[in-house]
C-alpha positions in Angstrom: 0.0 -0.2 0.2 1.1 3.5 -0.7 0.6 4.3 2.9 -1.5 3.3 6.0 -2.0 6.7 7.4 -5.8 7.7 7.7 -8.0 10.3 9.6 -7.2 9.2 13.4 -10.8 10.9 15.2 -13.0 8.2 13.9 -10.4 5.0 13.4 -10.9 2.2 16.2 -8.1 0.7 14.2 -6.1 1.7 11.3 -5.1 -1.6 9.3 -0.9 -1.4 10.4 1.4 -2.0 7.6 2.5 -5.5 8.9 -1.1 -7.0 8.0 -0.2 -5.8 4.0 -2.6 -4.3 1.7 -6.0 -5.3 3.3 -9.4 -4.2 2.3 -11.7 -4.9 5.0 -15.3 -6.3 3.6 -17.3 -8.1 6.0 -17.8 -8.0 10.1 -19.2 -9.3 13.1 -19.0 -9.3 16.8 -17.6 -12.7 18.5 -18.3 -14.4 21.8 -15.4 -12.7 23.1 -16.8 -9.5 22.8 -14.3 -8.8 19.6 -15.0 -7.3 16.1 -14.0 -10.0 13.6 -13.5 -8.9 10.1 -12.4 -10.4 6.4 -9.8 -9.0 4.4 -11.3 -9.2 1.4 -8.7 -9.2 -1.0 -6.8 -12.0 0.7 -7.2 -15.3 2.2 -7.6 -14.0 6.1 -9.4 -12.7 8.8 -8.5 -10.5 11.6 -10.2 -9.4 15.2 -9.4 -6.4 17.2 -10.5 -5.1 20.8 -12.0 -2.3 22.1 -9.3 -1.2 22.3 -8.0 -1.1 18.8 -5.8 -4.4 19.7 -5.6 -6.5 16.7 -4.5 -9.7 15.1 -4.4 -12.1 12.0 -6.3 -14.8 13.6 -7.4 -17.2 10.4 -6.1 -17.8 7.2 -7.5 -20.1 4.0 -4.8 -22.2 2.3 -6.2 -22.7 -1.9 -9.3 -20.6 -1.8 -10.4 -18.5 -4.7 -11.8 -15.1 -5.3 -12.1 -12.5 -2.5 -13.1 -13.1 1.0 -16.1 -11.2 2.1 -18.8 -12.6 4.4 -18.5 -13.8 8.1 -20.5 -15.1 10.5 -20.5 -16.4 14.1 -23.1 -19.3 14.8 -25.0 -19.3 18.1 -22.2 -21.8 19.3 -19.8 -19.8 18.3 -18.6 -21.2 15.5 -17.3 -18.9 12.6 -18.0 -19.2 9.1 -16.5 -17.7 5.9 -16.9 -17.1 2.5 -15.3 -17.2 -1.0 -15.4 -18.1 -4.4 -13.9 -22.0 -3.1 -16.1 -22.3 -0.5 -18.1 -21.8 3.0 -15.4 -22.2 5.2 -15.6 -22.6 9.4 -13.2 -21.8 12.1 -14.9 -24.3 15.0 -15.9 -22.4 18.5 -13.2 -25.0 20.3 -10.6 -23.9 18.1 -11.5 -19.8 18.8 -11.7 -20.1 22.8 -8.2 -22.3 23.2 -5.7 -20.2 24.6 -3.3 -22.6 23.8 -4.4 -22.4 19.6 -1.5 -21.6 17.7 -1.9 -18.8 14.9 -3.2 -18.5 12.0 -5.7 -20.9 12.1 -6.9 -22.9 9.2 -10.4 -22.8 8.7 -12.3 -26.0 7.6 -13.8 -26.2 4.4 -17.6 -26.3 5.5 -19.3 -26.4 1.8 -17.9 -26.6 -1.8 -19.6 -24.7 -3.9 -19.9 -26.8 -7.2 -18.6 -26.0 -10.6 -19.4 -22.8 -11.9 -22.6 -22.8 -9.6 -21.3 -19.0 -8.4 -19.8 -15.8 -9.3 -19.6 -14.0 -6.5 -20.7 -15.2 -3.2 -21.1 -12.3 -0.9 -22.5 -12.8 2.4 -23.5 -15.3 5.0 -26.1 -15.4 7.8 -27.1 -17.7 9.9 -30.5 -17.9 11.1 -29.9 -19.9 14.5 -33.8 -20.7 14.7 -33.5 -22.9 12.0 -30.1 -24.2 11.9 -29.6 -22.6 8.0 -26.9 -20.5 6.7 -28.3 -17.9 3.9 -24.9 -17.3 1.3 -25.5 -14.6 -1.4 -24.2 -14.7 -4.9 -23.9 -10.7 -5.5 -23.0 -11.8 -9.2 -25.4 -14.1 -10.2 -28.1 -12.4 -8.4 -28.7 -15.3 -6.5 -29.3 -16.7 -2.9 -28.5 -20.1 -1.5 -29.5 -21.7 1.4 -27.0 -24.2 3.5 -28.6 -26.6 6.3 -25.6 -26.3 8.8 -26.4 -29.5 10.3 -26.3 -31.9 7.0 -24.4 -29.0 4.9 -26.3 -29.5 1.8 -27.4 -26.7 0.3 -29.6 -25.3 -3.0 -30.1 -22.0 -4.7 -33.2 -20.4 -2.5 -33.8 -17.6 -4.5 -32.3 -16.4 -7.8 -32.7 -13.8 -10.7 -32.7 -16.3 -13.2 -35.7 -17.3 -11.6 -38.5 -17.8 -15.0 -41.2 -16.3 -13.3 -39.3 -13.2 -12.6 -40.1 -12.5 -9.2 -36.5 -12.2 -8.1 -35.3 -10.3 -10.6 -34.1 -7.8 -8.4 -31.4 -9.5 -6.7 -29.5 -8.5 -10.4 -27.3 -5.7 -10.7 -27.3 -3.3 -12.8 -28.0 -5.3 -16.5 -25.8 -2.6 -18.6 -23.3 -1.9 -15.5 -19.9 -0.7 -16.2 -18.5 -1.1 -12.9 -14.8 -1.8 -11.9 -15.2 -5.4 -11.8 -16.9 -5.9 -15.2 -19.8 -7.8 -13.3 -22.9 -6.2 -12.4 -23.9 -6.2 -8.5 -26.6 -7.1 -7.3 -27.5 -8.7 -4.4 -24.9 -7.9 -1.2 -26.5 -9.0 2.3 -28.8 -11.1 3.2 -30.3 -10.9 7.2 -33.2 -13.0 8.9 -35.0 -11.7 11.3 -35.3 -12.4 14.7 -38.7 -14.7 14.0 -37.5 -16.1 10.8 -40.2 -14.8 8.8 -38.0 -12.6 6.7 -35.1 -12.5 4.8 -33.6 -8.6 4.3 -31.1 -7.4 1.7 -29.1 -5.0 0.6 -29.1 -4.5 -3.6 -25.7 -2.6 -4.3 -26.5 -1.4 -8.1 -29.9 -1.1 -7.7 -29.4 1.2 -4.8 -32.4 -0.4 -2.3 -33.2 -2.4 0.9 -35.7 -5.6 0.0 -36.5 -8.7 1.8 -38.1 -11.5 0.8 -40.4 -13.5 2.8 -40.1 -16.7 4.4 -42.8 -19.0 3.9 -43.9 -21.7 6.7 -42.2 -24.2 4.9 -39.0 -22.8 4.4 -39.2 -21.6 0.9 -38.8 -18.0 -0.4 -41.8 -15.9 -1.0 -42.2 -12.3 -2.3 -39.8 -10.0 -3.1 -40.4 -6.6 -1.7 -38.7 -3.5 -2.2 -38.8 -1.5 0.9 -36.9 1.8 0.0 -34.2 3.0 -2.8 -31.8 5.2 -1.6 -30.7 8.2 -3.0 -28.1 9.5 -5.8 -26.9 6.1 -6.8 -25.5 5.4 -3.6 -24.2 1.8 -3.4 -25.7 -0.5 -0.6 -22.8 -2.6 0.4 -22.6 -4.5 3.9 -25.6 -3.7 6.1 -26.5 -4.7 9.4 -30.0 -5.9 10.6 -30.3 -4.5 14.5 -33.0 -6.8 16.4 -33.2 -4.9 19.3 -33.6 -1.8 17.4 -36.1 -2.6 14.6 -33.3 -0.9 12.6 -31.8 -1.5 9.3 -28.7 -0.2 8.1 -26.7 0.0 5.0 -22.9 1.1 4.1 -22.1 2.6 0.7 -18.5 2.3 -0.5 -19.5 4.5 -3.9 -21.6 6.8 -5.5 -22.5 5.9 -9.1 -20.8 2.4 -8.8 -22.4 1.1 -11.7 -20.8 3.8 -14.0 -17.4 3.0 -13.3 -15.0 5.1 -14.7 -16.3 4.6 -18.2 -19.6 6.5 -17.9 -20.5 10.3 -16.0 -21.0 10.5 -13.7 -17.9 8.1 -12.4 -17.9 6.2 -9.8 -16.8 8.5 -6.6 -16.3 7.3 -2.6 -19.1 7.2 -0.6 -18.7 7.3 2.7 -22.4 7.3 3.5 -24.5 5.4 5.8 -27.9 4.6 5.8 -31.1 3.4 8.1 -34.2 2.6 7.5 -37.0 1.9 10.2 -38.4 -1.5 10.3 -41.1 -0.4 12.7 -42.2 1.9 9.9 -43.0 -0.9 7.3 -46.0 -2.3 6.8 -46.3 -6.4 6.3 -46.8 -5.9 1.9 -43.9 -3.8 2.2 -45.0 -0.1 2.3 -44.2 3.0 4.7 -40.1 2.5 4.9 -38.2 5.5 3.6 -34.4 5.1 4.3 -32.5 8.1 5.9 -28.9 8.8 5.2 -27.3 9.4 9.2 -23.6 10.0 7.4 -22.0 11.6 4.8 -18.6 12.1 5.3 -15.6 11.3 3.1 -13.3 10.9 5.7 -15.5 7.7 6.7 -13.5 6.1 3.4 -15.1 3.6 1.2 -17.5 1.9 3.4 -18.3 -1.9 3.4 -19.8 -2.8 6.4 -21.9 -1.7 9.7 -22.9 -3.0 13.2 -24.0 -1.7 15.9 -22.0 -1.5 19.0 -24.1 -4.2 21.3 -21.6 -7.0 23.0 -18.6 -5.1 22.0 -18.9 -1.0 23.3 -21.6 1.3 23.2 -24.6 -0.2 21.5 -25.1 3.7 20.7 -21.9 3.1 18.7 -21.8 2.3 14.8 -19.1 0.2 13.7 -17.8 0.5 10.5 -14.9 -0.9 8.0 -13.4 1.2 5.5 -12.3 -1.3 2.6 -10.4 1.6 1.1 -12.0 0.3 -2.2 -11.1 3.4 -4.1 -7.3 2.4 -3.5 -7.7 -1.2 -4.8 -5.8 -2.2 -8.1 -9.4 -4.3 -9.0 -8.5 -7.8 -11.4 -9.7 -5.7 -14.3 -6.4 -3.3 -14.0 -8.5 -0.7 -12.9 -7.7 1.7 -9.9 -10.5 3.7 -9.0 -8.9 7.0 -7.7 -4.9 6.3 -7.8 -4.3 9.3 -6.2 -5.5 8.7 -2.9 -3.5 6.9 0.1 -4.6 3.9 1.6 -7.0 4.3 3.9 -8.2 0.8 5.3 -9.6 0.9 9.0 -12.6 -0.4 11.5 -13.7 3.4 12.0 -16.6 4.2 15.0 -20.0 6.6 14.0 -20.0 7.6 17.8 -24.0 7.4 19.1 -24.6 6.7 15.3 -27.2 3.7 16.1 -29.3 6.6 17.8 -29.0 9.1 14.7 -31.9 10.3 12.6 -31.5 11.4 9.4 -33.2 13.3 6.9 -36.3 12.0 5.1 -35.5 15.2 2.4 -32.1 13.6 1.6 -30.3 16.3 3.3 -26.8 15.1 4.2 -25.9 14.8 8.0 -22.4 15.8 8.3 -20.4 13.9 11.3 
């Protein structure tokens, strides 16, 4: 990386130089009250405590593609997703103080040949012992039984009925990767009645009804955000009943090929679930942060079980300084700024429904 300096006022952790060119992608809070996050472009996972002390604790050997989604289940097992498989680090290894690091995760569920494009995020529904994994490239959601380790596509934009077309990205996308970016984060609610999701290039929060037999039901578009703000990582706060989304770029679908070109986002959006009726109407996304000093935000989580519950913790992936597989560097003049950041009292903020930007 060119530099590991970034504004310190909002950083819990600025990625140290010894970690290399890390581009933080997804995170979860562990039972040991540390933030666990994937490195994005590497095959590694990291963890940081509330004092900013961090370490690389897991490394996949022989993976494929970006290592993105991660999630703990109720038993304390940690899952990671990349283009080859869903991986798991057992709770036993994570809690063993004598365990040597880095831990090599076990292959939990191998993707069938050519079955996926960009496996992105994972959410474990502890009520049903099922994991849901999004494929951002194909616009699909997989469902995996974590007991039998069997899985299949649950909802797909390729469905001939057209019911899930909105899971796919912009068909004419010219983004940095050259593949439309569709459904990103998947999150099951506390009652296992809905699977909420963020849509990257189509810029909306949505949800799919989970039918009593476990199948996918209707898809609802809950609210579109403004100014073509890409919605990447998201978090369903089941305590506050709010949905948060992180914006790494504006106009991501244009890349550098069309105007307006993609630019750093630095935004957080919030949707109040209590405002939404059963038919999906009534919700309005509110922007609670717009500050370029927060970087290219790839994920968001509340401080419950980590720090102050009213704070929001954010991953800055520094994806504008990354040389993408296509050779494109979105902002070749920017210094590397990967970090774990904190938005103080962000979980108690209200944005503006008329789109007025709140600076922080």
